N, C-alpha and C positions, 0 to 999 in steps of 0.2 A: 864873869861870875854869875852863877845860876841864882835865880830868885829863891828865897826860902820856901820850903814846901812842908805840908803837914799830911801825915798818913791818915786815911779815913776808911772805914768799912761800910760796904753797901748793905743797908738794912731793909730797903724796899725798892723794887723796880716799878716805877709808875707807868711807863709806856713810852712809845715813840713820839717824838715831837719834831717840828720843823716842816718846811715846805714839802720835802720829799721823804720825811721820816728817817733822816740820817742820824739824828741825835736821839739818845735815850735819857729820859728824865729819871733821876734816882734820888733817894734820900740817903744821906750818909751820916755816920756817927764818927766824930773825931776821936782818934785813939788817945790823944794826949788829954782830952777833956771829954770823958765818956758820956756826960749828960748833955752834950751839945750836938745838935743835929743840923745838917745843912742840906738844902735842896740844890741840886746841880744838874746840868746837862752834860752828858758824856758822849764822846764820839768813839765808836768802835764797840766790839762785843763786851758785855758786862753781865755778870750774874750775881745773885744774892750771895753775900759773904766775901766778895772780892775786896781786896785792899787796893785803893788808888791813892795817888798823891795830889793834893790840891796845891796849886802854885800861885794863885792870885787871891785878891781880897774876897772876903765872904760877903754875900749879898743878903740871903735869907737865912737867919740863924734863929733857932728855937731852943729854949731851955725848958726841960721838964721840971 
C-alpha cells in the first residue's frame, strides 16, 4: 500500500543544495490547505508552478 500523499504547488525556487548540488530547495503551497507553506528539498528538475506530491511527514510548516 502506498503512503498517503498531498499535492503541492511550487511557489518559489530557492536554489541548489547538497554536497554536489543534486537537490533543489523549494517552497511549496499545499493545495488542500492553501495558506500552508512547506520548505522541501526536491530531486530532479523543478520549475515555478509545478505540482508535486509530498509523501512523508512535514518538517517546516508556516501559516500566513
